[in-house]
C-alpha positions in Angstrom: 76.6 161.1 53.9 75.5 161.5 57.7 73.0 159.7 57.4 74.4 157.1 55.0 77.4 156.8 57.7 74.6 156.1 60.5 72.8 153.7 57.9 75.9 151.7 57.5 76.9 151.8 61.1 73.5 150.0 61.9 74.2 147.8 59.2 77.1 146.2 61.0 76.0 146.4 64.5 73.1 144.4 63.1 74.8 141.8 60.9 77.9 141.4 64.4 75.7 138.6 65.5 77.2 135.6 67.4 76.2 132.1 66.1 75.8 129.0 68.1 78.5 127.4 66.8 80.6 127.2 63.8 80.0 123.7 63.5 77.2 123.0 60.7 74.2 121.5 62.2 72.2 119.0 60.0 68.1 118.5 61.0 67.5 115.0 60.0 64.4 113.1 59.1 61.6 115.3 59.2 59.0 116.8 57.0 60.3 120.3 54.7 58.0 123.4 53.8 60.6 125.1 52.2 58.3 127.2 50.5 60.4 127.9 47.7 59.2 124.0 46.2 56.7 120.7 47.6 57.9 119.7 50.9 59.6 117.4 51.4 59.3 114.2 53.0 62.9 112.5 55.4 64.0 115.7 54.8 67.4 117.6 55.2 68.0 120.8 56.5 71.6 121.8 56.7 72.8 125.3 58.9 76.2 126.9 59.4 77.4 130.5 61.1 73.5 131.5 60.4 73.4 130.6 57.2 71.3 127.8 55.4 74.2 125.7 53.3 71.7 123.0 52.0 68.1 121.8 51.8 67.1 118.7 50.4 66.1 114.9 50.9 67.9 112.1 52.8 69.9 111.4 50.0 71.7 115.0 50.8 75.3 114.2 52.1 75.7 115.4 55.9 79.1 116.9 56.5 81.4 114.6 58.6 81.6 117.4 61.8 78.4 118.6 61.6 75.8 117.9 64.9 72.6 116.0 63.7 69.1 116.2 65.0 66.7 113.8 64.7 63.6 115.9 63.6 61.8 113.0 62.6 58.1 113.4 63.2 58.5 116.8 63.1 57.7 119.6 60.5 60.6 122.5 60.4 59.5 125.6 58.0 60.8 128.8 57.5 60.0 131.6 60.2 57.1 133.2 60.4 57.4 137.1 59.4 54.7 139.4 61.3 54.1 142.3 58.9 52.7 144.6 61.6 53.3 143.8 64.9 53.2 146.6 68.6 55.3 144.4 70.5 58.2 146.4 72.6 55.9 149.3 73.5 56.4 151.3 70.5 55.3 154.6 70.0 55.0 157.7 67.3 53.2 160.8 67.0 51.8 162.5 69.5 49.0 164.9 69.7 50.6 167.9 68.7 49.6 167.2 64.4 47.6 164.7 62.8 51.2 164.1 60.5 53.9 162.4 62.1 56.3 161.0 59.7 59.5 162.0 61.3 59.3 160.2 64.5 60.4 156.6 64.4 59.0 153.5 66.1 63.2 152.6 66.5 63.7 155.4 69.1 61.1 154.2 71.8 61.0 150.5 71.2 61.9 148.7 74.4 64.7 145.5 72.9 64.7 143.8 76.5 60.6 143.1 76.1 59.3 140.3 77.0 56.6 140.5 74.4 59.7 139.6 72.2 59.9 136.1 73.9 56.1 135.7 73.7 56.6 135.7 70.1 59.4 133.4 70.2 56.9 130.4 71.4 54.3 131.7 68.5 57.3 131.2 65.8 57.8 134.2 64.6 61.3 135.2 63.4 60.7 138.8 62.0 58.7 142.0 62.7 57.8 144.8 61.8 56.9 147.1 64.8 54.9 150.0 63.9 53.3 153.3 66.0 49.1 152.8 66.4 46.9 154.4 64.1 45.4 157.0 65.8 47.5 159.5 63.7 46.9 159.8 59.8 51.1 159.3 59.3 52.4 158.1 62.8 55.7 157.0 62.1 58.4 155.4 60.1 58.3 151.3 61.6 61.0 149.2 62.1 61.8 145.9 61.1 64.0 143.4 63.9 64.9 140.0 63.9 64.3 138.7 66.8 67.6 138.0 67.9 69.0 138.1 71.8 69.2 142.4 72.2 70.3 144.5 74.5 69.9 147.9 72.2 67.8 148.4 69.3 70.4 147.7 66.5 70.9 144.0 67.9 67.2 143.8 66.8 67.2 146.2 63.6 67.3 144.7 59.9 68.5 146.2 57.3 66.4 145.4 53.9 67.4 144.9 49.7 66.2 149.0 49.7 69.2 150.4 52.3 66.3 151.2 55.0 65.1 149.4 58.1 61.5 150.1 58.3 57.9 151.9 55.9 55.9 154.5 57.2 52.7 154.1 59.3 49.6 155.3 57.2 45.9 155.4 58.1 42.4 156.2 57.4 38.8 155.8 58.8 37.7 156.3 62.1 41.3 155.8 63.6 42.7 159.4 63.2 39.2 161.4 62.8 39.1 163.3 65.3 38.1 166.7 64.6 40.6 168.5 67.3 43.6 169.4 67.9 44.6 170.0 64.0 43.3 166.1 63.0 40.7 165.3 60.4 37.0 165.4 60.9 35.5 163.8 57.9 37.4 161.2 55.1 37.9 164.1 52.8 39.9 166.2 54.7 42.2 163.0 55.8 42.6 162.8 52.6 43.4 166.3 51.9 46.1 166.5 54.3 47.2 163.8 53.4 47.9 165.2 50.1 48.9 168.0 51.2 52.1 166.8 53.0 53.2 164.9 49.6 53.1 167.6 47.7 55.9 169.6 50.2 57.9 166.3 50.4 57.6 166.2 46.2 58.8 169.7 46.6 61.7 169.1 48.7 62.6 166.3 46.4 63.1 168.0 43.8 65.3 170.3 45.4 67.3 167.8 46.5 67.7 166.5 43.0 68.3 170.2 41.6 71.4 170.3 43.6 72.5 167.6 42.5 76.4 167.1 44.1 76.9 170.4 45.1 76.0 170.2 48.9 76.1 173.9 49.3 72.4 174.0 47.1 71.2 171.6 49.3 67.5 172.8 51.1 67.6 172.8 54.7 66.9 169.3 56.6 63.8 168.7 57.1 63.0 165.7 59.8 59.4 165.3 58.3 60.3 165.7 54.6 63.6 163.5 54.3 61.8 159.6 54.9 59.0 161.2 52.8 61.5 161.8 50.3 62.3 158.3 50.8 58.9 156.5 50.4 58.3 158.6 47.0 61.9 156.6 46.0 60.6 153.9 46.5 62.9 152.8 49.5 60.5 153.2 51.8 56.8 151.3 52.1 53.7 153.4 53.4 52.2 150.5 56.0 48.7 151.5 55.4 45.9 151.0 57.8 42.9 151.0 56.5 38.9 148.7 56.9 36.4 149.9 54.7 36.0 149.4 50.9 35.4 153.0 50.1 39.1 153.7 52.5 40.2 150.9 50.7 40.1 152.8 47.4 41.1 156.1 48.7 44.5 154.6 50.3 44.9 153.2 46.8 44.4 156.2 45.1 47.0 158.1 47.1 49.4 155.7 46.0 48.6 155.9 42.4 48.5 159.8 42.7 52.2 159.9 44.3 54.1 156.8 43.5 54.8 155.3 46.3 54.5 151.7 47.4 51.9 150.8 49.4 51.3 147.8 51.5 47.6 147.5 52.4 46.9 146.4 56.5 43.9 144.8 57.7 41.4 145.6 54.8 38.3 144.2 56.7 36.4 144.5 53.7 39.0 143.3 51.2 36.7 140.8 50.2 34.3 143.0 48.2 37.1 144.7 46.3 39.6 142.0 45.7 39.1 142.8 42.0 40.0 146.2 42.6 43.0 145.4 44.6 44.4 142.9 42.1 44.2 145.6 39.4 46.2 148.0 41.4 48.7 145.1 42.2 48.9 146.1 45.9 49.1 143.6 48.7 47.7 143.2 51.8 48.4 142.0 54.8 45.6 140.8 56.8 44.4 139.8 60.0 41.9 137.2 61.2 40.0 137.2 64.2 38.3 135.1 65.6 35.3 137.4 67.3 34.5 140.5 65.1 34.0 143.7 66.6 34.9 146.5 68.8 35.1 149.2 66.0 32.1 149.5 63.4 34.3 150.3 60.4 35.5 146.7 61.0 31.0 145.0 61.2 31.7 144.0 57.2 34.9 141.7 58.3 35.4 138.7 56.8 37.4 135.0 57.7 36.7 135.0 54.0 39.2 137.7 52.9 42.8 135.2 52.6 40.9 132.8 50.0 39.2 136.1 48.3 42.6 138.1 48.1 44.6 135.0 47.5 42.7 134.0 44.5 42.4 136.7 42.9 46.3 137.1 42.6 46.7 139.6 45.7 50.4 139.5 47.3 48.7 138.1 50.7 50.2 138.4 54.3 49.1 137.9 57.7 49.6 139.6 60.9 49.0 139.8 64.8 48.6 143.6 65.5 49.8 142.0 69.0 47.9 142.5 71.3 45.2 142.5 69.1 45.9 138.5 68.2 48.3 137.0 70.3 51.8 136.6 69.1 51.7 132.8 70.0 48.7 132.0 67.5 49.4 133.4 64.4 49.6 129.6 62.6 46.2 129.2 64.3 44.9 132.0 62.5 46.4 131.4 58.9 44.6 127.6 59.7 41.3 129.8 60.4 42.2 131.2 56.3 42.2 127.9 55.4 39.3 126.6 56.7 37.3 129.6 55.8 38.7 129.2 51.8 42.5 129.9 51.9 44.9 127.1 50.0 47.3 125.6 52.5 49.8 126.3 49.8 48.5 130.2 49.7 48.6 130.3 53.3 52.0 128.8 54.5 53.5 131.7 51.8 51.6 134.2 53.4 52.9 133.7 57.2 56.5 133.6 55.3 57.6 134.4 52.5 55.1 136.9 51.2 55.8 139.0 54.2 59.3 138.7 53.7 58.4 140.6 50.0 56.3 143.1 51.9 59.3 143.9 53.4 61.8 143.3 50.8 63.4 141.2 52.9 63.4 138.2 50.3 66.4 137.7 49.4 67.7 137.4 52.7 64.2 135.6 54.7 60.6 133.6 54.1 62.2 130.5 52.7 64.4 127.9 53.1 67.0 128.3 50.6 70.7 128.0 50.4 72.4 131.0 51.5 69.3 132.9 52.8 69.6 133.1 56.9 68.6 129.9 59.2 65.4 131.3 60.2 63.3 128.3 60.9 61.1 126.8 63.2 60.5 123.1 64.2 57.0 122.2 64.6 55.6 118.7 66.6 53.4 118.0 63.5 51.1 119.1 61.1 51.3 123.2 60.5 47.2 123.9 60.2 46.5 121.6 63.0 44.9 122.6 66.7 47.3 120.1 68.4 50.8 121.5 66.9 52.6 123.2 69.0 56.4 125.2 67.9 58.7 123.1 69.8 61.7 125.4 68.2 62.5 128.5 67.1 65.7 129.5 65.4 67.3 133.1 64.3 70.1 133.0 62.4 71.2 129.3 63.2 71.0 130.3 67.2 68.3 128.6 69.1 66.2 131.2 70.4 62.9 129.0 72.3 62.7 125.5 73.3 59.7 124.1 74.6 61.7 121.6 76.5 63.0 124.7 78.3 61.1 125.6 81.3 61.9 129.2 81.1 60.8 129.0 77.1 57.8 127.2 77.7 55.7 129.6 80.6 55.3 131.9 77.7 53.9 129.8 75.7 51.7 128.6 77.9 50.8 131.9 80.8 48.3 133.4 80.2 47.0 136.7 81.0 50.3 138.1 82.4 52.3 137.0 79.4 49.3 138.0 76.9 49.5 141.6 78.1 53.2 142.0 78.7 53.6 144.7 76.6 50.7 146.9 77.2 51.7 149.1 80.4 54.8 150.5 77.8 52.4 150.6 74.6 50.3 153.9 76.5 50.4 156.0 74.6 46.7 156.8 74.0 46.4 157.9 70.7 48.3 155.1 69.3 46.0 152.6 71.6 42.4 153.2 69.8 43.9 152.8 67.0 46.0 149.4 67.0 43.6 147.1 65.1 
């Protein structure tokens, strides 16, 4: 009951956003990529009080009291969903244990970080912010909207499952330290995961057996509570993995314990795309321009997007910021297109597919009546190197405008802007495993 009341209060706070105006705003004359349908030339998008109230072609009737913005020559598409970010200085587990499901990125992030301004310059409107991958389980992620914020409650977005984050797990070399209770081998890594999930299964059975009788409930266990949500399907596991054998181990664990999983990075996904597709497991991939940095990513291929999406795998993109700068996520999708991924699939991977991975597709990811007014206005074709994000709107409020010198500084700034969160994100155990 205490947890339900806490979640309710967060939902209320997260929904109490002051929108830019109560009058409708119409964007007229641009090319609209609604994602839910075919592109609309000379289209019209109408938003009001944070929601999309209509989208269509030039024949769409605009309310008489609407504020009309000329979008001729521009491209309008949904705000970009970054399924894997480290902005805001998130922290997770520490050296006390390799498994830290009780830690929450929510409690560590600086909501006023300038890193969010950088992301807005890249057209990002929703982020999944995670601790690093230096642990088998580094803690709970947090889903945030790029609203103006003073406290974390201003940013969080509660999804269809009633939670505002997933669970970060990792395998491969990052969590394999062989000291201080951390595993030294891949086999031990999987064994430690299994051991904790068995405990979570037993804890879940005790809760179910108690039913409505609170006197029979087991003593609260903050390590196991979020894992019960994982086992119930409420909280998805975001699993850092690179090599083909590690990818299959992650899938094997999810099938053994029946939890939902999104595979992240999957550098060698192109080798096992058939098995991934058969398991019906989504993949959030990163596109890097200069492969290197770790041996297990040696066989990374920019063809991952094409291989996975052509096989029917739900595929999304992420920055892993600062591995990839948040300002460049669209460009990275363009690189996947160049390597064989269709433009349509790449646009879906930037928007609706990420929303599905976070259980937020009923609110974001496409331009449809009733959905949140999260969208971006581009100067041209989304995949052209010359195209810039000119405006970023979150829930009907303009959060970034290239004509504003202060905003533009975050688009064109150098290392100071790029590294804006690196001092905050200082935990060595997390730092070694971002990619």
